[in-house]
N, C-alpha and C positions, 0 to 999 in steps of 0.2 A: 637421343634417348637419355644419355647421361645428363644433359642439360635439363631435361624435363624432370628427372629425379631430383636434381639439386634445387630446382625452382618450385617444386610441389609444396614443400613446407612454407615457403615464403608466400606463394599464392594462396595457400590455405589460410594463413594468418591474415592476409590482406582481405580475403573474402569474409572471414569471420568478423573482422573489424568493421567492414562496411555493413554487414548484416546487423551487428549490434548497434551501429550508429542509426540505421534506418528504424530499428525497433524502439530505441530509447529516446529518439528526438521528440520534442514536445509538439503537440498539436497547436497550431497557431489560430485555428478557427475555434469559436466557442463550441463546447460540447453540447450534445442534445440532452444530456442528463440535467444540466442546470435549469433548463426551461421546463422540465417535466414536473408538474405540481404534485403528482403522486409520489415522486421520489423525495421531494421536500417534506411531504407529510410523513413519509416513512422515516426519514432522517430525524425529524422532530420527535416522533414516537420513540425511536431508539435512544435518542439523547435523554428523554424523560425516564426511560426504563433504566438507563445507566445511572442517572442521578438517584433514582429510587434504590437501586442495588448498593450504591455507595453509602447512602444513608442507613440502610439496613446493616451493612457491614460495620459501620461505625457504632451502631446501637449494640450489636452482638459483641463487638470488641469491648465496649464500655461495660456491658453486663458481665463479661468474663474477667474484667479487671486488667485487661491487656491494653497497652498504649495503642492509640489509633495510628495506623501507618498510612502515609500519603504517598502514592506512587509518583 
């Protein structure tokens, strides 16, 4: 029983490390999302929307006399 109490933290850390390794390892097969044309269309739409918002932010900053900040 005393040995089990001493090994419990070590086994817990080992189990957590293995669990993190399993969860964080990369997938070696191509994902299904890259082949989905609707996802690509949505991504293109969102990129266009972000570009528009950046342009509007630059216009508002220029009208207010503030320097344009670039993230």
